[in-house]
N, C-alpha and C positions, 0 to 999 in steps of 0.2 A: 386148656380152660375147660370148666365144666359147662359147656354151652348146649351139650345135647339134652334135648327135652326129657329123652329117656333115661338120664343119669340118676333119677330117683330124688333129686334135690329140689325141694319147693320152690316156686316162685309165686309172688304176691298176687297180681291181679292182671296176668296175662300180657295186654298191649302194653301198659306202662311198667310191667315187670319189675316190679320192687322185689327185690331178693330177701326172703325171710330169714332174718337172723336167729339163731337158737337162743339168744339172749332175749329176756322178757321186756327190757328197757327198750330194745330195738323195735319189738313189736308194737308196744304202746306209742313209740313215736311214728312209727307207719301208720297206725290208726289216728293219731293226731293231725297227721299231715293230709290223711284222706279227708277229715271232717273240714279241715281249713280250706282246702282247695276247692270244696264245692261241686265238683265234676269238672268237664271240659269248658275251657275258656275260649272264646273267640278271639283269634289273634287279630291285631291292626297291620294292614300291610305297611310295607317299608315306603317311606316319602323321601325322594332325593331333592336337594336343594335346587335353585335355579340354575347356578354355575354348573353342577354336574349334569343336570338334565340338557342343558346347552351343548355340552361336550359330546353327549351321548347321541343327540340328535345330528350334530356335526359329523360324528363317526359314522353313523348310519347313512347321511348323505354322502359321505366320503366314499364308503364301500359300494353304494349305488352309483355314483358317477365313475367309478374305477372299473366295474365288472367288465366293461368291453376293452379294456386296455390292460388290465393285469391279470395274471392266472389265478385260480382259486387257491391255490396253495399260498400264495403271497397274502390273500386277504383272509385266510382261514382263522388265524388268530384274533383278527377285528371282529370277524363274524361271531367267533365263540364268546368273546368279551360283551357283545350286544346281547347274544341269547342268554348268557349267565346273567348279565344285569336286568335284563327283563323278567327272568325267572325268579330272581332274588327279590325283585320288587313286590312282586305279588305275594310274598310271604311275609312272615312277621316281622316287623319293625321293632317289636319290644324284646326281641331276642337277639343274643350275640352268639354265635358258633365259634368257638375256640378250640383248635386241635392241639394235642400235646404230641409233638414228634421228637424223636431222638433215636440216637444209635443204639445198637445192642449193648445192655448192660448198663446204660446211662441213668436208669433208675426213674424214667418217665412213668411206667405204671404205679410205681410206688408214690410218685407226686401227685398222679391221677386220684389214688386212693386218700392220700393225705388231704387233699383239697375236697374230696368228697365226703370225708370223715367216716368211712367205712369202706371195707376192702370190696371193691367191686371188680377192679382188674387184676388177674391173677399173677402175682410175682413169683420168682424163683430162680433157680439156677440153671433150668433146661431153656436154651435158646433155640429158636425164638420162642419167647412166652406168649405175647399177643399176635394170635393169627389173623385177626379181624377187627376193625374199628368198634369200639364200645363207646356208646353215648351216655352221658348222663345230664339230665336236664333238672334245673332247679326251679322251674315252675311250669305250668300246664301252657298249652298253646303251641308248643314246639314241634309236634307231630310231623308237619309238613315239611319243616327244615331238615327234620332228620330223615323223612322219606327222601328227600333230594339227595341226602348223602349216599343213600342205598343201604342204610343200616337196617336189618330186620328188627321186628319187635322183640326177639328173644334176646337182644344184645343193648336194649335200651333199658336205663336204670333211673332211678331217682335217689339222691343223697338222704342218708338217715341222719339227721343232725338236729340241733336246736332251732327254733323259730328265728333266733337272732342271727344264728349263721345263715340260715337259708335266706333271710331277708337281705343279707349283705351281697349275696351273688344272685338274687333274683334276676331272672332273665337270661342267666349263663347257660349254655349248652357245650358241656365239654365233652370233646371226642380224644378218646385214647387211641392212637394210630400203631400199627404195626412197626416194627423197627426199619427204619430208611434204609440200612445197609444190611437188611436180611439176605440169608443166602437164598431164600425163597423168592422167585422173580414174581409171583402173584402178590406177594407181601408189598414189593417195592411199587408195583403197579396200583395197588390200593391206596399207598401212601400219597402217589403223585395225583391220583384221581380226587381225593378228598382234599388234599391241599389247594386244589384248583377251586372248591366250592366254599370252603370256609371263609368266615369273616376275618379271623385272626389266627396267629399260631404261636404256641409257646415252645422254642427250641432248647431241649433239655441236653446239656453236654455234661461230660464228667472230666476231671482232671487229667486223665489219659487220653481222650479222645477230642478234646475242645478243637484242636488244631487239625483234625482230620481232612484231608485233602476232598475227599468224598462230599462232606458235608458244606464245604465252603464253595467248592467249584460247581457242585450240582444243584445246591439249593440257596445257599445265602448269597452267593453272588448274582445269580440270576433274579432273586428277589430283592434286592438290594432296594428298590425303588418302593417296596412295601413296608419299610421301615417302621412306619407309624402305626402298624396292626401286628408287630412283631414283639415277642418276649424272648430274650435269651438268657436262660437260667444256668449257672453253673451249680451243679448239684454234687452230692456228695463231699462237701467241703469239710465234713467231719474227719475225712482222711488225711486232711492237710494240717501240718502242724504249724504253731505260730503264724507268723505274717505271710506264709506261702499262699494261703487263699487269697490275700490281696495281690500278690504277684501274679497269680494265674489269671486273677480277674483282670488285671490291667493289661496282661498279655492278649486275654479274649477280646478286650476292647480295642487292642491295637490290630488284631486280624481283623475284626469287623470294619474297623476303620478303612483297612486295605481293601476289603471287599466293597467298599462303597457304601456300607450300611450306615446311615446317619444315626447317631446316638442321642437319645432324649435326656440330654443333661443341660443344665443352667437354663431350665424353661424352654429349650427348643425341641420342635417335633422331632421324633425319632424313636428308635427301638429302646426299649427298657431292658436294661442288664443288671442283673443281681445274682447274688449266691446264696445258697440255702442247702439244707440238709432235709431232704424227705424222710431220712429214717429217723433223727433225731428231732424233726419239728423246727429246727432252727431256721428262721426265714421264711417259713410257709406262712406265718401270720401276714408278714409284709408282703407276701405275693398274692395273699387272699385280698387283703385291702386294696393293692393295686388294681387286681381284677375287678373288683367291685367297683371301683371308680371309672374303670374303663368301659364295663357293660353299663353302667348307670348314665354315662354319656349318649347311649344309643347311636354313636357314629361310626363305629367301626365297619358296618356293612358298607355305607356310603364311602368311607376312606378306602377300604379295599377295591371298590369298584373304580374309584377315581385312580387308585395306583395301577389297576389292570388296564385302564385306558392309556396311561402314561406308558406302560410296559409296550403295549400294541402299538402306541405311536411311534416309539423309538425304533421298533422293529420296522416301520414302514417309511422312516426318514430317508432313507437311500432312494426311495422311488418318487418321493414327493419334493423334499427341501432341495434347494439348491443356493449356492453362494454368488451365483452370476446372475446378472440382469439378463432375461430371455424376452424373446419376441423379435418381431421384425422391424428394423429401423428403417426410417425414411431412406436413408442412403442404400439399403439393401433393395428396397422397392424400386428405387430409380435405377440401380444398377440392373436390376431384372427387366425393366422396361427398356432400357438401352439395348441390352442385349437381344432381347426380341425385335427391336426396331433393326438392329444390324442384321438379325437373321432374316428379315422380310426385305432389305434393302431399303429402308426409308431414306437415307441419304442419298443414294443413287436415284431414287426415283425423284426426290427432291431436284436434284441437279438436271435430271432428264426432263422434267417440267419446267424449270428453268431455260434450259436450252430451247425447249420447244417454243416457249413464249418469244424468245428472243429470234427464232428462225421466223415465227410469223409476223413479228414486227419488220424484220429485214424484207420478207417477201411483199408486205403492204407498203413500205416506205423506201425501198431500195430503188436505184435506177432500173430500168426495164433493159439496158444494154447489160449491165453488170450480170442481172439474173439470168440473163439470155445467154452470156459469156460462160457462167457456173453451169448453167444446163448442158451446154454443148461439151464442157470439159469432163463433166460426169458421164456423158453418153460415150465420149470418145476414149478417155482412160479411166476404167473402173478402179477403185480403190484397191492398191495392193500395198504388201508389205506391213499391213497392219497386224496388232497382236492377235493370235488365234482366239476364236470366240469359244468360250466353254460350253460345253454341251448342257442341254437343259437337264439332264440326269445328273450330271456333277454339280450343277447349281443346287439342285433339290437335295442331293446328299449333303453338300456343304451347310445348306441351310437347317436340315434335319439336325446334323451334328451340333449347330450353335443353338438350337432350341434345347437339345438334351444337356448340353454344357450349362445352359442359362438356368434350367430347372434344377440340375445338380447342385450348382452353385447357392441358389437361393435356400434350397431345402438344407443345405449345410449350415448356412448362416442362421436359419430359423431354428434349427435343432441345437444349435451350440448352446451349452451349458444346461441342457435340460436334463433330467434323470433318463435313463436308458430306455425304459418303457414308452415314455412321451416323445423322446427323441426319434424313436423308431415310428411312433404313430404319425408323427410329421412328416419324415421321410415317405412313408408309404402314401399319405394323403397327396403329397407332391407327385410321385410316381403315377399315381390314379389320375391325377388331373393332366398329367402330361401325355396321356394316352389320346391320340387325336389331335393333338395341338398343332402339330407341322400342317395337317390337312386344313384345319381351321384357319390357320394364319394365311395359307395360300388363297383360301376363298375370300379373306378379308382384303388381301391385297389386290385381288380381282376387282372387288367392290369400292374399295377405298382409295385406289391408286388415282394416276392421272385421269380427268374425267373425259369422257368421249367427247370428239368434237375439237373445234378450235379454242385456244384459250381466250377468255375475254378481254376486249380491248379498252383501254383508257379513254376518257373523254378527248383527249388532243389528238387521237388516231385520225379522226377523219379530216382534220385540218392538216395533219402531216401528208396523208394521201393527196389531198388537194393541191397542196404545196409542190410535191413531187410530180404529179401530173401537170402542173403549171410549168414546172422546169423543162419537161419533157416537149411540151406544146411549143415553149420559146425556142428549144432547138429544131424543131420541125418546122417551125415558122420562118426561122432565121435561114434553114438549110433551102427550103421552098424559094424563099426570096431571092437567094443566090442563084439558084437555078434558073429562075425566071428572069435574072439580069443576063446571065449567060447566054440563054435562049434569045435574047432580045425582047423578049415580051414586056418586061419592065425596064424602066430607066435605070441607068447605072448609078448605084449609090452603096458602096460596100460598107460604110461606117454603120448603119443601122442594123443590117442583116448580121454582120459579123457581131456587133455587140449583142444582139439578141442570142446568137448560138453561144457566144462566150458565157453569157449571163445563165443560159440553161445548162451548159456543160459543167460549170463551176457549182451553180446552184442545186444541181441534182445531188452530186456526192456530199454537198454541205448539208442538204436537207436530211440526207441518209446517215450521215455522221452523227447529227444533232438528234436524230430518232434514236440511234443507238445509245447515245449518252442518257435520253429521257427514258429509254426502255429498260435501263439496267435495274432500277428501283423497283418498278412494277414487276420485272421477271423473277428478281430475287424474291420479292414477298410471294409471287405467285408459287416458286419453287419451295418456299419454307412453309406455305400453307399446304402444299400437297404432302411435304415430309411430316408436317404436324399432324395431319388427317390419318397418315398411315401408322404414326407413332402412336396415336391415341387408339386406333383401332387395335393395333397390336398389344398395347399394354391394357385395354379393356379386355380383350381375349385372355390374356395371361393372368389377369387378375381374377376373372370368372372361373378359369379351369385350375388354377394353380394357388394363387396367393389367398383366395377366399376360404378354400377349404384347408388350407395350412393355418390361416387366422383363425378357423374354427376350432384346430386342433390346439392351438395355443390358449384361445379362450377357455377351452376345456380345462387345460391344466391349471391356468389361473384361478379357476374355479375350484378345483381339487386343492389346490395350494392354500387357497383362502379357507377352505374347510379343513384342512390339515392344521392350520395356524389355530382354529377355534378349538379343535381336538386337544392341541399341545397347549393352549391357554397362553400362546406366546404370539402377541401380535408381531412381534419383530421377525417372525418368519415369513410374514406377509409382506412382501414390497410392491 
């Protein structure tokens, strides 16, 4: 291309860079255009509608909430979309940037010139012909948009055509790209860079390469969600005889459908597909008219950003969306509390408290002779043949294993169904909380276990003690009476002392048996209360150290999932 400033070819006015044609009519048209334009115009910034603003805000919030859980590579595309949306919003909303892309020999530069009405982009048999993007603007105020594309002033043009033709495409900035299948790597890199920045794209294909795998796999298929800002033009139909053009066009539509590209037919939104010949001009007028309507709507930039948000959202689906209900169920919470209670021996502590209450009742209400006999038996024959008592170290090791198993189980239940990053975050929160948990439970067991001192006594206890003392006194009184009669101190009368002794002997065990029956209920309640206190203490410790951090991670995931639903515009994704 004659892009070199030192090539000797004149340029109209530097920055706008209108190429001066040798034809007098072209010179007059340039002069007329300069008069009409009246100098630089202030461009009105682009305005997004409420729905798109809400989606962008949700995406920004989503990225912010996810930075500590997802790596920067995962969030890079979403960040790029936010940056590009902010950059595009600051620029002109009265202009639409449309790129013409195509393979080598597809005739895209020829179509570019046909739309401009003057030869701007060089065409020929040498490949690649277009070495750098060339921009052509139909109205002033687009300089900042072209700056964003990185196109220098020497590669910026203005069309030379009638006022009516210019008015039809007012606001259009047309960019001719290098060949996307160029052998030069830098050409392909420029194509990819500019395609990420333009508002719309015209894909130019020819009858020979319209089914090229590179075009469909690298560009059309990944950009299927951008169908509303795409034109697919079958060029060089003048080379096809008879009905061959319609057959190739139908096959092109079939391939686009397989790529997932929605077609704008029957009033449905989607890509515009048409056939033309840039060489003969057949169909170029229809494309110009469609472009005029497209640019006049002033909605391409917002639709492009919306499609970019959709694409970024679908790439993130695997790290946010899930088909399963997530969270900690009450059953999982209760099971965790039961496992911790088992680890601290809450049931055994309750049983021990119940036995302690019963022993206290037996000591207070039992016959003195039976208590004395039991004491003597214990002193004479120490307990033997019992099960060996486990060492304290073994008990602590077992309790620690139970605590670790409880934490592992609850973390697995809480992370079930979550996307991998959030499941990992939940497990890590549980592991962090479990550090020091066994020691904390040991301390709680010492504080919340059986209270110091004797168990509390019910109201009937003094009466039972008095009754047992009375039975003992009857036995002693009857015995002394009999001794007195044997010694001759008292008059003989066996009936009364014997009756007193029998009453005391029978009444003592009877009182003891009655106290045992009456003590079962209070003892059971006392043991249950001790077990409950220990269970509540263990559950509270586990909740503060493990369940609350896990719940915080789950809440964070629900927040990002709600934001993801707003980004995708699908409330069904948020349960």
